Steps between C-alpha positions, in 0.01 A plus 500: 500500500782737590682418179191588296465834675866579442472402130190717463675796660806452281278484192312817600824686578653385170198621304504835679875534451481431128197727455675778690817468294330516162504880501825667394442786747314352795345743748314422816274797557329394821823515703526880510580660834184632661677749723738678258523876563831662398581859407659528158754604389592589858350581836715815523356798314656841441262780405540866411137584571265405781179569308502161323720206601410184307588169667483177297496139618462162336252286683301183486145524374407325825576819697155635583581825682795724583527747788765762569635670810704818541558456875683170523190281499301665780217597264416338167321667207344291219687584180177559308388749767832688484511503118181415314704436182705222662567210263434180693676167454194307384487678163841431348742400774610856560442737788538875451425785738570873487612663823453876533567775753152634421340198674490415870716403680783617271359854501585527871853361464799735482724371223809704414768468235684169548247357748402133478174345618372144499155382398397159636274273294308189596331291234227249587512177297228243443712259703393699805827668586658845480810571292694799637722722284658846537575770246748776575459840335777763493415858408765674289360809325670620183793733562442857399787673322575836657708735295484861402392569146566816308181570309500757229415492134536123479301185559573309822429126494545214741327324784502552871640855475457756776535864394577746777558870459376766264421426140500789254410423141596725214297309250232234495640156589354165600611260772407135460582160646360579849435478776649843562482673836545878478565704815520878474355768280446483125512820302515576133 
């Protein structure tokens, strides 16, 4: 009796093995991780503006909800409440959220040039467990070039220029390439 059971099992395994090996590029799709949630390309972000900071993650379609925390995990905010345009994992295996200093609680945070802050994430999977990840954001605004510019009967171009002093024009001229910051008095 035992020999018959063993022969039957060997026959079934052989059939399954040969059926599985008939494809040149075999893929087993049901063995995907159900708790995958990883920031891509990195969990460390550098931004020059705080108005829109886009964070991207690859995730399993089995992730049903994602929450975020700005205070080390003391309070959790559903990602769809924080940003109604959040792309959830169930659609295409990607998670995307836009952070902004116009939304609470970031609008109460003091973030200066060079400061770094961490946003904690917890993703709930269908397996009934949380997956915790962190994303670090460093604020580095663009450097503004400060130099004195002699403006006369010529066109001044460039970016990030700061013009201080008195500008006297002898003829009509145009400045382009802004943003320009002019301090002082303009007379013609």
